[in-house]
Every structure is written in C-alpha cells, then in structure tokens.
N, C-alpha and C positions, 0 to 999 in steps of 0.2 A: 343452522350453523353453516358457515362457509368453509372453504377449503384452506383458509389462511392466507390466500394471495392478497386480498384487500388489506389485511392487517400488516403483512410484510411490506407492501407498497407504502402504507402509511408510515411505518417505522423508517423505511429508507428515506422518505421525504422529510421526516423529522430530523434525521441525522444530517442530511444535506443542509437543512435550515440552520442547525447548530454550528456546523463547520463553516458555513458561509459560501459566498460566491467565489468561484475559481480557486479552490484550494490546490495545494501542491502535494503530489505523491512522490516520495523519495524512496528508492529501493537500494538497500545496502547488502553487501556481502559481509556478514559478521566476521570479526577476527577474534572475538572474545565472547564473553557471556552476553546474552540478550539483556537489555535494560529491563528492569522490573516495571517501570512506568515511563511516561513521556518526560518527566522531570530529570531523569538520569541521562547522563551522556551516553552516546552510542559508540561502541568500538567496532569500526568497520569502514569499508570503502563504499562510496556511492557508485553504483553501477548504472543507475538510470533515474531520470526524473520525468515528471509529467504534470503539466498544468491541466487540471481537470475542469471540464466544462459543465454547465448546468445539466442535470440528469446523470452526473458521473457515477453515482452509486447504483443506478439502475442498469447501466450499460456495461458490456464486456470491455475490459481494459486491454489496450494494446500499447506497449511502451517500447521504444527503440533503445537498445543497449548501448551504453557509452563506454564501457570498460569490459575487456575480455575477462572471463573467469573460467577456471578449470579446477574446481575444488569441490569438496564435500561440505564446505562451510554452509550454515543455514542462510537462506535468503530472507531478509527481514524488511519490513516497510514501516513508514510513518506517514501520516496524513497531517499536513500543516495548513493553517489558514493562509490566505494569500499574503500575509505579512511575513511569511517564512520563519516565524518565530514560535507561534502558538501551535504546539502539537496537540492534536485532539485524540488520536488513537494510533496504535501500533500493533504489529503482529507478524506472523510468518506467512510467506507466500507458499502456495502449493504448486511447485514446479516439478515437472517430470524429467528434468535434465540437470546435469552438473556442469555442462560446458556451454558457455555462451560466448559468441563472438561479437565484436563491435558491429553495430548495424543490425544484428538479429532483432527480431521483434518478439517481445514477451507477451503472450496472451495469458491473462490471469484467470484461470478457471475457478479459483476459490482462494479463500484466505481464512485465517483464524485470528481473532483479535484477542490480545493478551490483557489489555487494560484500556482505560479511557484517558 
C-alpha cells in the first residue's frame, strides 16, 4: 500500500481532464448566501480572475487582486471551463486576511469544495 500520493495525483489529473484546457478561476467576495451549486447565481463582487494553465490543479495558485476588500465576508471561488459559462465546481478559499489591496497577490494555500 502506498502513501496516497499517486492516487491523489491521479485524481487531480482526472479533474483537470474533466474541466478542460485553460479553465478560468474567478474569486468573489460574497455579499449574500453562498450558492448551493454552480447552477445558482452568485451574489458577490469579483475580486480576482485567473486563466489557469496545464497542471493548474497541481500547482500553488497566485492571483493578483483586482478590487480592494476590507471585510469579513467570505471569499468564494468558482472554476469555469474556458467558455466562461460552464461552472465545474465552487467553494470557499482559505485566506488568513480580511484586507486585500489592488495588486496584492493571493496565494491559495487550500480550499474546500462545496459541490460539483
């Protein structure tokens, strides 16, 4: 039995294959309840976007902030196909700050997925 690393790498590769080439990560500051699934509209403001490159699920994510925030509202994300319409999954980002300035870089240490 292995340590699970090979299985995790395989799962990540499968997720990248399903989502497709060059998906888009959109980060929101929620202003209401989080949507239950990707089909529901999101109530919030886009604070950052990132076109993801091959291997995106395996790499640490660094995203430049486009809108200042100073709040305790949750930071939420969605990953869309490169068509910008098909949402594959969403969830909360685990950030350690409540203040972001334009041009700050968000490093995403982890996230939780709420649905597919």
